[in-house]
N, C-alpha and C positions, 0 to 999 in steps of 0.2 A: 648747340640749341642757345636762341638769341635768347637777351635777355626778358625780353617779352612774353616769349612763349614761356621759357623757366616760370619769372612769375604767375604766368596763365594757369598752368599745372598747380605750381604752388596753391593758388585761392580753392581748387579744386575738395572740395568734402573725402579722405580718402577712406571714412568709418562710417559703417550705415547706421550707426545712430545721429553722425553726423548729415544723412540725407534726412529732410523734408518735402515729402508727399503733396503739395497744394491737391486742396479736393478743391473739384466745381459743385457752384453757390447750387443745389438743390433747386429746382423747381417745385413751387406747389403744387398741386395736382387741384386741374380743373373742372371738378364735379360737376358743375353744370352742364361743362361743357361734353360731359359722358354721360350726363342724363337726357340728354337728346336727340345724340347718338343710338343709343338704346330704347330711345321712347321712337323713334320714327324706323327701325330693323324690329323691335318687338311692336309698332301697328301694321306692319306687312306682314310678319310674319303669320301673325294674332288674323288679320284678313285672307291668310292665301289659304291658310290648314282649319280655317269657317268650316261648317257643314255647308254642305250648296246654298244659298240664297234665293227666295222665291222669284217667281215670274211676275208681270205683270200682264193687264189688257191696256189697251188704249180705247178710248169712248168709241172709236167704230171696229173694237170686239178685238185687232189686231196683239197676237198674244210673244211679247218678249223676255225671253228666257234668258237668265245671268248664267252665261259660259263660265270654263273653272279658269282656262283666260280674264275674264270679263273681272271676275272676283279677286284675281292676281291683279288685272293691273289699277284699280282702285287700293288698293293696298300699295300698287309701288309708287300710286298719286301721294298718299297719307305719307309716305316713307319719306318722299319729292319735300313734298311743303314741309314738311318737317325740319329739313336739310338747310332748304331756302330761303325759312322764314329765321332760321335762329343763325346761321350761316355756320355751323360748326364743325366745316371744312369748305373751301372754297368754293363758289358756286358755280364755277366752269366744271369741278372734279365732280358732284352733287351729278353735273347735267350727264357724265361719262358714266354715273350710276347707276343712271335709268335706261342707257344702252345694255349695258353689262347684266342688269337685273332681269330683262325680257329676256337675253341668249342663255341664261343659266336656270333659269327658272323656266324654261319652254312657251313662255309666254308669245313672244314673236319670235319669225327665222330674225337671221342675223345679219341676211341681206337688206331685211326691211326696216328692225331696231335701227341702224346704221347707219343706211343710205339717207333715211330721216334728215341725220345732222346734217345733210347739205341739202337740202332740198332748193325749188327757187328764192323762198323767200326768207332763208339765209342767206343766200346768196345775194337778195336786194340790202339786205342790213349792212354785209361786207360793202357792198358797194355805197351802201348813205354813209357808212364811217370812213372810210376813203376819200368822200368828197368832202366832211369836216379833216382833215389832213391833210385836204390842197388848200382849203382856206385859211388855214392854218398857216401852215410854210410859206404861203405865198404872202402872208400880210395882210388878205381879203378883212380876214376878221375882225383884227385891230384896225384897221380902217373903218368898217361897219359899227361898231364899238365905241369908236371915239366919237361919230356922228351924232349918234344916238345919244354918250350921254352927253353931247354937246346940248342937244336939242332937249333934254327931260332934265338939266342942270343936276346939283345936287343932290335933293335929297335922298335919301334912301326907297321912300315910301313910295315918288316917283317912276325911281330904276327900275323898281318891283312892276309898276306896271309899264313901261314905258318895253321893261325883255319881255311881258306878257303877253300884248298886245301884237309886236313883232313876231311872237311863235308864233298867233292863231292865225296872225293876218298875212304869214305865209302858204299858213296850212289848206288856205282855201285853192291855193294853186298848187302844190307839190304834194307829195305826202309825208305825213307830218315823222317819219320813221326821216327823211331828207333833212325837213326841218331841222330836228332834234341834233338829227349828226353838225347840222350847218352850224347852229347856231351855238353849239357845248363849244366847241375853242371860244367863240365869243362872248360867251359868258364865265368862263375863264379866265377873259383877257379883264374884260369887267372889275372879276371879285378882286382878281390881283391889285387891283386900285384901291380898294377897301380892305382887303388883307394881303399884304405881299410876303407874307410867311403861307400861306395858303391852307393855313388851320381850321379846320372846322368850327361854323360859328351859325346860330339861329340865320343871319343875313344870307348866309352859303348854302344851307340847309333848305330852306324859302329860298331862295333861287332855283336851284336846281331840281327840289322834287315841284315847285310851280312849274319849270319848264318842260317838266313829264305830266302831268295836271294840265295842262293848258292846249298842249299839243295833243291832247286828246279833245279836249273840249272845243279846238277849235277845225278839227277834223272831222268831224259830223256834221257840218252844212253844205260842206258841198261835196260829190264823186272824187273828184282830186284828193279828198286828203286822206286815203284808206281804201283798202279794195273791199273791204267789207260792204259798202255800199250799194257794190254793184254786184255782189255773190247775191247781197240781200234783195233787191229788185226786180233779178231774174227768178229767184223760187217765187218770190209773189207773181210775176207777172205768167209762171208757170202754170202756177195754183192758182189764180184770181180772172184770168185775163187782163190786167189791167198793167196798163205800163205806165209807170213814172216817170216825167220828163225831170231834165234835169234840173232846170229852174225851179218844178214844183217843189221835188226835195227843200232845192236850198230854203224855199220861203217857210216852209214849217219849222226845219231847220234853224232856218237864220236867229231866230230871236230866243232861244232856250241855249244855242251856242255861247250867243255874246253874253247874256244874263251868267251862264256858268263861269266864263273867262273874269266877268270883274267878281263873281263870290269868291273865286279864288283869290285874289287879287285882295278882298276884306278878310278871308282865311288866313290867309299866310300875314298880312298885318299883323293881326291877332294872335295869331298861335307862336308863328318866328318872327316875331318883333326884331326888325335889326337894331344892335348893340348902340349902331352912331343914325341919331338923326338925319346924318347930313354926314357929306366927306367934301371937306373945309379945302378954298382950294383947287376943287378936281375940274372948275371950266374951265380954267388960266391952265390946269397941265396937259386938260388933253385939247387944247388950242393946241398945243408947244407940242406935243405928241401928230398930232394930225399933221401938222406941218414937215416934224423930222420925217415923215414922213414919206413926203414927195410925191409925184404925181406918179398915177396908176405904172407899174411896170407891165411888159409884153405876159409874161409869167399868167400876174392877177388879168392881163385883159383875157386870155388863151380858157383859162378859169373856167370865168365868165362865159363863153361862146359855149364850153364843152358842156358849162352842168345847165344853161338856159336853155340852149339844145335838144339834150335829153327832157329836161322838163318840157317842153315844147310838143313834144312827140309823145311823148304819156298824156299829155294832157286833150291834146288829139286825140287819140286811142278813146278817149270816152264821146264826144261827138262826132265822129265817124266810124259805124263799125266795120268800114273794108280795111282797118287799120287793129281791128281785134288779135289778128295773128301775130303782130310781134310783144311779145313776152316785153312784161314789165321787167325783171331782174336779166333779163340780157341787153335791153336797151338802157339800164343804168350804169349797167356791167361795164357798158361802150364806154363810160365815161374814167371809168377805171384804167382802161386801154391808153385812149386818151392825153390820161394825166401821162405816162409812162413816154408815148412817142415822144411828145414833145418835151420828155425831160422837166415836165414843173414836182417829176414823183422821181424817186432812184430806190432802188431793194432799203435801201438802208431802215426807206420811213416804211418798209411795213414790218419794223422790227416796233414800230407803235401802236400797229394798229391790237387794242383789246382783246385779244382771242381769249380771253374769259369771259366777256360777254358772246361774242360767237357761240362758245360753247353752252355758253343758257342759254342761245336762243334754240340752238341746237337739238338739246336735252326739251328743251320747251315744245319742240316741232314734234318729237320722238315721242316723250308723252302724250302730247295730244292725239296725234295718232294712236298710236294703244287703245289709247279713253275709247275711241270711234271704233277700228274695225274691231274690239271686239266686242263689239256691245253696249261697255259700259256707259259711256255717255248715251245712249239713248234711253236703257234702262232706268239711269237715274232724271231723266228728264222728266220721261212719264209718271214716274213714280212722284215726282212730285207734281206734276200737271192735271193730274188724274184728285187730285186734293182735291182742286178750285173745278172740280164738271156744277157742281149748282151753288155757285161762289155767283154775288152779286157781281157785276161786269168789269166793275171799278176794280175790282179785289181781284177780278179775276187779271184783269190786264198788269195789274201794281206789280200782282204774284210773278206773272211772264217775265214782266220789268228785270222783279227782281233777280230767279234764277239766271237769266240773261247776264245779268251782272258776274255775280256767284263764274258759271261757266267761263267768263268771257275772261277772268281771275285765272282762271287755269288752266284754259287750253285755247290755241288761240282764238278768236274770235269772227274769224271765217269759219271758223271747222263750231263753234260755240251757234254762230248763227245758223249753218248747214244742220245744224241739228234741230235746234229748235225749235226757229220758224216754222218748218213742215206738218209738226204736230203741232203746235198754241192756233196755227189758222183754221188745223181740224179742229180742232178743242172750242174755239171759236165760235164756232156754224154752233156748236148746240149750246150756244149760250147767246144766241143773237149780236153776239158782239163784230162789228164791222170791223175787218182784215186792216183798214189802215191804220187803225189805233198799232196796233199789234205791230207791224210792221216800222211804225215811226220809234216806236216805246222801242225797242229789239236794237234799230242805231245807233239811240242816244245812250244808252248803257254800256251796249258793246262795245262802245266809243269809250268810254271813259274810265278802265280798269284801273284804279284807284290804287289797290292792295297788296297786289305781287308785282315782284320784276318782270315776270316773265308777260304780267297781262299785255304788256304793249312793246316795242323797242325803246320809244323813246325814256321809259322809263328807267331799263338795261343802261340804258346809253346815259341818260341821270346819272346814274350810280356810282359812274367810270369818274366821278370829280373826284371822291373820298370822303365828299361830305356829310355822308350820312349811311347808318347802315339800312340793311333789308328791313329789322325791326321795326328801325325809327320812319322807313316806308310803311309798311302795317298798320302802325301807329296813329302817321297823319292820315291816311287813306281809308281813315274807319268811318271818323264823323264828317268830313268831306262823301262819302259813297252814301253818308244818310239822308245827306243836304243835297245831293241829288236825285235823290227818291223823293223826297218832300217838295222838291225844285218842279220835279216829272208828273208829280200828281197834282201840284199848283197847274201844268199846264194840259194831262188829261182833264181835267175837270171843268178849269174856265177860259180856258188861252185858246188851246187849240182849236176847242167847237165855234169859240167868238171868230177864228179866221175860217170856217168852212170846213172841219176836219168832221167826218161823219165819227162817232162812239157807238153808232147801234146800226143792224139792217130793219134797215123800213119794212 
């Protein structure tokens, strides 16, 4: 036996009393987490096993009963919302739970509940995120960020404003989901110049929550900002016989969209005031980094060609009915395929896709369709709307706006519009309210879900920055939602009538 081995054996303990078992440090019990897990489960079980809830009649006399499945869907929503807001488990895993509960409690069939996780809308979000990855990998985001910073300067207040205006401007010509996905890596680049360690700060929270809020505000201005506009105009034409044109929509939506963008800037300057007033030497540093990038590479050029080609086709769909057969998700997914054909991205890059966010939206689609298909959403909408049957027209209009605001935070805004708008237009006729104001108010509040991450894709994309929790997003969204309703009230009472929008039927 070697001397080293012999010495090693001699150093080992030979008696049990010499052996000390190291105890792992016990982790304290997270009672808050346990409480919210139990609260969510308790809400679901309480609703699920409660006696049947009464149905409701709409103003036209049609009866809406709440089925057992519909009641279960409401309970599932309460469970999901509790876990999503508190993040007691990862939001993507909560989304998986949405499908599992539907199946185990026989709310919907498995092939329906789980298929919703891969609807065209989820694929659209996936394609938008991949566009962001391509922009980031090729260096386009750095190039864009440096150009913007060189323009707005070193003051953090102007960096806020420049970022928000850029986001809102892009939503005029492309879907706000794609804008958020493309802007996200750009804002990450900007933030790295503020805090190289990427730790959460007030400036970071304001920058990314602000991106989500402003993307919604900008997306209401044109039909290109989101799909909800086309869906709403389709319902409106079918029920009223009036065709609202592209530029007519923008005429009324542009002023309120712009006002909300600047209000968002003021809000974040007050409630998320940057720790630093400026970043000294930023302009010189940006100029140096911009020169270091050199001329635009072939991959950057190809990325722009692929992305703007898809955006061009999506834009043309809004102007030429013969192109409506082209599905927007299919068109945007062509960009993903193109990135791999031209070797801009590789299989390794797929590891950077934030699957937690993809699952979040899969779960959002599933719970949204669950509320819709079981009749729970209709039942809730009618119960709310009948409260305003004999109300003043202004109270009725704001009541509709509030309902759309809440519903669009809970389910897809397209679904919220599809459920509420037809019923609201019927009730409006009884109150002598012009359908136009119902349409525009619904589009405004449907476009700005400031409360929950599942309300819109930009909310979830911003969350990937890890600068804020879903609870912090919710907390910031409460005052902004109230501000939105106040601004909308001013437009309904004063500005839109002055612009020529009818409020009452003649």
